[in-house]
C-alpha positions as CSV (number, residue, x, y, z in Angstrom):
1,M,69.8,107.8,109.4
2,P,72.9,108.7,111.6
3,A,72.8,111.7,113.8
4,E,74.5,114.8,112.6
5,G,78.3,114.7,113.3
6,T,78.5,111.0,113.3
7,A,79.6,108.5,110.7
8,P,77.4,105.6,109.6
9,S,79.4,103.4,112.0
10,G,78.2,105.5,114.9
11,L,81.6,107.0,115.6
12,A,81.8,110.8,115.8
13,T,83.5,112.1,112.7
14,A,86.0,114.0,114.9
15,D,87.0,110.8,116.6
16,R,87.9,109.1,113.3
17,G,91.0,111.1,112.7
18,H,92.5,110.5,109.3
19,G,89.8,108.1,108.2
20,H,91.3,105.1,109.9
21,R,89.8,103.2,112.9
22,P,92.0,103.1,116.0
23,G,94.5,100.3,115.6
24,E,93.9,99.8,111.9
25,V,97.2,101.2,110.9
26,A,99.0,99.3,113.7
27,V,97.6,96.0,112.5
28,L,98.7,96.8,108.9
29,F,102.1,97.7,110.2
30,L,102.4,94.4,112.0
31,V,101.0,92.3,109.1
32,V,103.5,93.9,106.6
33,A,106.4,93.3,109.0
34,L,105.5,89.6,109.5
35,L,104.9,89.2,105.8
36,L,108.4,90.5,105.1
37,L,109.8,88.3,107.8
38,G,108.2,85.3,106.2
39,I,109.6,86.2,102.8
40,V,113.1,86.6,104.2
41,V,112.9,83.3,106.1
42,G,111.7,81.5,103.0
43,A,114.4,83.1,100.8
44,A,117.2,82.6,103.4
45,A,118.3,79.4,101.7
46,Y,118.9,81.3,98.5
47,L,120.3,84.5,99.9
48,P,123.9,85.0,101.1
49,W,123.9,84.8,104.9
50,P,125.0,88.4,105.4
51,V,122.0,89.7,103.3
52,A,119.6,87.5,105.2
53,L,121.1,88.6,108.5
54,V,120.8,92.3,107.6
55,L,117.2,91.9,106.4
56,G,116.3,89.9,109.6
57,C,117.8,92.6,111.8
58,F,115.9,95.3,109.9
59,I,112.6,93.5,110.4
60,A,113.4,92.8,114.0
61,G,114.0,96.5,114.5
62,W,110.7,97.2,112.8
63,L,108.9,94.9,115.2
64,V,110.6,96.5,118.2
65,V,109.5,100.0,117.0
66,F,106.0,98.6,116.6
67,A,106.0,97.1,120.1
68,G,107.2,100.4,121.6
69,R,104.5,102.4,119.8
70,E,101.8,100.0,120.9
71,R,103.0,100.1,124.5
72,R,103.1,103.9,124.5
73,R,99.6,104.1,123.0
74,R,98.3,101.6,125.5
75,D,99.8,103.5,128.4
76,R,98.3,106.8,127.1
77,T,94.8,105.3,126.9
78,R,95.0,103.9,130.4
79,R,95.9,107.3,131.9
80,A,93.0,109.0,130.1
């Protein structure tokens, strides 16, 4: 039986935030971006090149935002 104020996983319920483990949302963000990138690369032969270029730039921007968020999160945890 877990102690009061802890989840069955042993984490304090206050540490769990919105019901997600730390990094769980970040991994989902990355997986979705890479999945979309794979779809665009696979469909590039069938799409007009301007459309493929715009979609590729969008996904590249998405990955840059992801990298920035992860770097900021990692820097914050190192200082704490």
